[in-house]
C-alpha positions as CSV (number, residue, x, y, z in Angstrom):
1,M,-0.2,0.0,0.2
2,E,1.3,3.3,-0.8
3,P,2.4,5.1,2.2
4,Y,0.6,8.4,1.3
5,A,-2.5,6.5,0.9
6,Y,-1.9,4.7,4.2
7,A,-1.4,8.2,6.4
8,K,-4.4,9.6,4.5
9,K,-6.9,6.9,5.8
10,T,-5.6,7.1,9.6
11,R,-7.8,8.4,12.2
12,V,-7.4,11.6,14.1
13,N,-5.8,11.4,17.7
14,L,-7.9,12.7,20.5
15,L,-4.7,15.0,21.6
16,G,-4.6,16.1,17.7
17,A,-8.1,17.0,17.7
18,L,-7.8,19.1,20.9
19,L,-4.8,20.9,19.8
20,S,-6.9,21.8,16.4
21,L,-9.6,23.0,18.4
22,A,-7.3,25.1,20.5
23,L,-5.5,26.2,17.2
24,G,-8.8,27.4,15.6
25,L,-9.8,29.1,18.8
26,L,-6.5,31.1,19.3
27,M,-6.6,32.1,15.4
28,M,-9.8,33.6,15.5
29,T,-9.4,35.4,18.5
30,L,-6.1,36.7,17.5
31,G,-7.8,37.9,14.3
32,M,-10.4,39.7,16.3
33,T,-7.9,41.2,18.6
34,Y,-5.5,42.4,16.0
35,A,-8.7,43.9,13.9
36,V,-9.8,45.9,17.0
37,G,-6.4,46.8,18.2
38,V,-5.1,47.9,14.9
39,Q,-7.9,50.2,14.6
40,V,-8.3,51.6,18.2
41,T,-4.6,52.5,18.3
42,D,-4.0,54.0,14.9
43,L,-3.9,58.1,14.7
44,E,-5.6,58.2,11.2
45,S,-8.6,56.0,12.3
46,F,-9.2,58.2,15.2
47,Q,-8.5,61.4,13.2
48,A,-11.0,60.4,10.6
49,A,-13.5,59.7,13.2
50,A,-13.1,63.0,15.0
51,D,-13.4,64.7,11.5
52,T,-17.1,63.1,11.2
53,A,-18.1,63.5,14.9
54,L,-16.4,66.5,15.9
55,V,-15.4,68.8,13.3
56,Q,-18.3,68.5,10.8
57,T,-20.6,69.0,13.9
58,G,-18.9,72.0,15.0
59,I,-18.0,70.7,18.6
60,L,-14.3,71.2,17.6
61,S,-12.3,73.2,15.0
62,Q,-9.9,71.0,12.5
63,E,-6.7,72.4,14.6
64,H,-8.3,71.3,18.0
65,A,-9.5,68.1,16.5
66,E,-6.2,67.1,15.1
67,R,-4.5,68.0,18.4
68,F,-7.1,66.2,20.6
69,A,-6.5,63.0,18.2
70,Q,-2.8,63.0,18.6
71,E,-3.0,63.8,22.5
72,T,-5.7,61.2,23.0
73,I,-3.9,58.5,20.9
74,G,-0.5,59.4,22.4
75,Y,-1.8,58.9,25.6
76,L,-3.6,55.6,25.3
77,T,-0.5,54.0,23.6
78,G,1.9,54.9,26.2
79,R,3.5,57.8,24.1
80,R,2.6,60.4,26.2
81,V,2.4,60.1,30.1
82,I,-0.6,62.4,30.7
83,W,-3.6,63.2,28.7
84,L,-5.1,66.6,28.2
85,S,-6.1,68.9,31.4
86,Q,-8.1,71.4,29.3
87,I,-9.8,71.0,25.9
88,A,-11.3,73.7,23.8
89,V,-14.9,72.8,22.9
90,G,-16.3,75.6,20.7
91,S,-15.6,79.1,21.8
92,H,-14.3,78.0,25.3
93,S,-11.9,75.7,27.2
94,V,-13.0,72.6,29.2
95,A,-11.2,71.2,32.1
96,V,-11.0,67.7,32.4
97,S,-12.0,66.3,35.8
98,D,-10.4,63.9,37.9
99,A,-12.9,61.6,37.5
100,F,-13.0,61.6,33.6
101,A,-8.9,61.4,33.8
102,G,-9.4,58.2,35.8
103,H,-11.8,56.8,33.2
104,M,-9.1,57.9,30.7
105,A,-6.3,55.8,32.8
106,Q,-8.7,52.8,32.8
107,V,-9.1,52.9,29.0
108,R,-5.5,53.1,28.6
109,V,-4.7,49.9,30.7
110,W,-6.9,47.9,28.3
111,V,-5.4,49.7,25.1
112,M,-1.9,49.1,26.0
113,K,-2.4,45.4,26.5
114,V,-3.0,44.7,22.7
115,P,0.7,45.2,21.8
116,Y,1.7,42.3,24.4
117,L,-1.6,40.1,23.7
118,I,-1.1,39.9,20.1
119,P,2.7,38.5,20.1
120,L,1.6,36.4,22.9
121,M,-1.0,34.6,20.8
122,I,1.1,34.4,18.1
123,T,3.8,32.7,19.9
124,A,1.2,30.2,21.8
125,F,-0.2,29.7,17.9
126,V,3.3,28.7,16.9
127,V,3.7,26.4,19.9
128,L,0.5,24.5,19.1
129,I,1.5,24.1,15.3
130,F,4.9,22.7,16.4
131,L,3.1,20.2,18.7
132,T,0.7,19.4,16.1
133,L,3.7,18.6,13.5
134,L,5.7,17.0,16.3
135,G,2.8,14.8,17.1
136,A,2.3,13.7,13.7
137,S,5.9,12.8,13.0
138,A,6.0,10.6,16.2
139,L,2.2,9.1,16.0
140,R,0.7,6.9,13.5
141,S,-2.9,8.8,13.7
142,R,-3.5,12.2,12.3
143,M,-2.6,15.0,14.5
144,F,-4.7,17.9,12.5
145,S,-8.4,18.1,12.3
146,A,-9.7,20.6,9.9
147,R,-13.1,20.1,11.4
148,G,-11.8,20.6,14.6
149,Y,-9.9,23.6,13.7
150,L,-13.1,25.3,12.0
151,L,-15.1,24.4,15.2
152,G,-12.8,26.1,17.5
153,A,-12.5,29.1,15.0
154,A,-16.5,29.2,14.9
155,I,-17.0,29.8,18.7
156,P,-15.4,33.1,18.8
157,L,-16.9,33.9,15.4
158,V,-20.0,33.4,16.6
159,L,-19.7,35.7,19.5
160,A,-18.2,38.5,17.0
161,V,-20.9,38.3,14.7
162,L,-23.5,38.7,17.7
163,C,-21.7,41.4,19.1
164,F,-21.4,43.1,15.6
165,L,-25.3,42.6,14.7
166,W,-26.3,44.2,18.2
167,A,-23.9,47.3,18.1
168,S,-25.2,47.7,14.1
169,I,-28.8,47.7,15.7
170,D,-28.5,49.1,19.2
171,F,-25.0,51.1,19.3
172,S,-25.8,52.8,22.6
173,G,-27.0,49.7,24.3
174,F,-24.1,47.9,23.3
175,W,-21.6,50.5,24.2
176,K,-23.0,51.0,27.7
177,V,-22.9,47.2,28.4
178,L,-19.4,47.0,27.0
179,H,-18.2,50.0,29.2
180,S,-19.8,48.1,32.3
181,L,-17.9,45.0,31.6
182,L,-14.4,46.8,30.9
183,I,-14.7,49.8,33.0
184,P,-16.8,49.1,36.0
185,G,-17.5,52.4,37.6
186,G,-16.5,54.8,34.4
187,I,-17.9,57.3,33.1
188,F,-20.4,56.4,30.4
189,A,-23.3,59.0,30.2
190,S,-23.1,62.1,32.3
191,D,-23.0,65.8,32.5
192,E,-19.4,66.1,32.2
193,P,-18.6,68.5,29.7
194,V,-15.8,66.7,28.1
195,M,-18.2,63.8,27.2
196,Q,-19.3,66.1,24.2
197,L,-15.8,65.2,22.7
198,F,-16.9,61.5,22.8
199,P,-20.4,61.1,21.5
200,L,-21.2,57.9,20.4
201,T,-20.9,58.5,16.5
202,L,-17.2,58.9,17.4
203,F,-17.2,55.1,18.3
204,Q,-19.7,54.0,15.8
205,S,-17.8,55.1,12.8
206,Y,-15.3,52.3,13.9
207,L,-17.6,49.6,13.2
208,E,-16.9,49.4,9.2
209,P,-13.1,49.7,9.5
210,V,-12.9,47.1,12.3
211,A,-15.1,44.8,9.9
212,L,-13.2,45.2,7.0
213,T,-9.8,44.5,8.9
214,F,-11.3,41.3,10.5
215,L,-12.7,40.2,7.1
216,Y,-8.9,40.0,5.8
217,M,-7.7,38.4,9.1
218,L,-10.5,35.9,8.3
219,G,-9.3,34.9,5.1
220,I,-6.0,34.1,6.8
221,V,-7.6,32.2,9.6
222,L,-9.4,30.2,6.7
223,L,-6.2,29.4,5.0
224,V,-4.3,27.8,8.0
225,P,-6.0,24.5,8.1
226,V,-5.4,24.1,4.1
227,I,-1.9,24.6,4.9
228,L,-1.6,22.4,8.1
229,S,-3.6,19.5,6.5
230,L,-0.8,19.6,3.7
231,L,2.0,19.7,6.2
232,D,0.4,17.2,8.5
233,R,0.0,14.5,5.5
234,T,3.6,15.3,4.5
235,V,5.2,14.9,7.6
236,R,3.0,11.5,8.4
237,R,4.1,10.4,4.8
238,R,7.7,10.9,5.5
239,R,7.5,9.2,8.9
240,L,5.9,6.3,7.4
241,V,8.5,5.9,4.4
242,R,11.6,6.0,6.8
243,Q,9.6,3.7,9.0
244,R,9.3,1.0,5.7
245,M,13.1,2.0,5.0
246,N,14.1,0.8,8.4
247,Q,12.1,-2.6,8.2
248,Q,13.6,-3.6,5.0
249,P,16.4,-6.2,5.0
250,M,19.8,-4.6,4.4
251,E,20.2,-6.2,0.9
252,Y,17.2,-4.2,-0.1
253,R,18.3,-0.9,0.7
């Protein structure tokens, strides 16, 4: 029997099925984290959102909006130590209260986790791939399951789609719940004058770019099982060829 055909018919090892599930779950979560993280830390994206929500509505001038975007993204990404203490809204200056400064500090904590989370997830993904291919080389059974991978990827994907639909239908409700989960006790809707600079439309404008970036990442997520299936078969085929060569008498080698 041809080694390749034999390798193709082998069943998926339970450990391989679990690794495949973890790979899919991790890869989809990585795609979602990257799609959100790359947008919320991008100065041009925030500037475009500010132009639509603040400049076009007359809340900020173009000059003040540019400074506001630079200071905000610089602070949230750690390039600036403190955020603005006063902001010009319309024709007058508004002082930033201690409560709102604390709110921004909490947001900063979440944003600054992104540069660490993405490399950490990539490292975990590489380790899982290594274990999968190592198992395929050492064991007779298959170590990668495309079905297990897709099942793992489907779990965060379904959650992401539900959240996106919710945000599209009722962004105010979605944003309020998100705030209560990530920033307990933070400022969502109040009489704080600074809140004029953070209308819901500012954040709602992120839905489209985040969705587009995620679609690009989804293409990579779906390409991974194709590549891993080929690698898994190749590794197992070579192992079986070596095994048969070792079993042959010396005069036939």
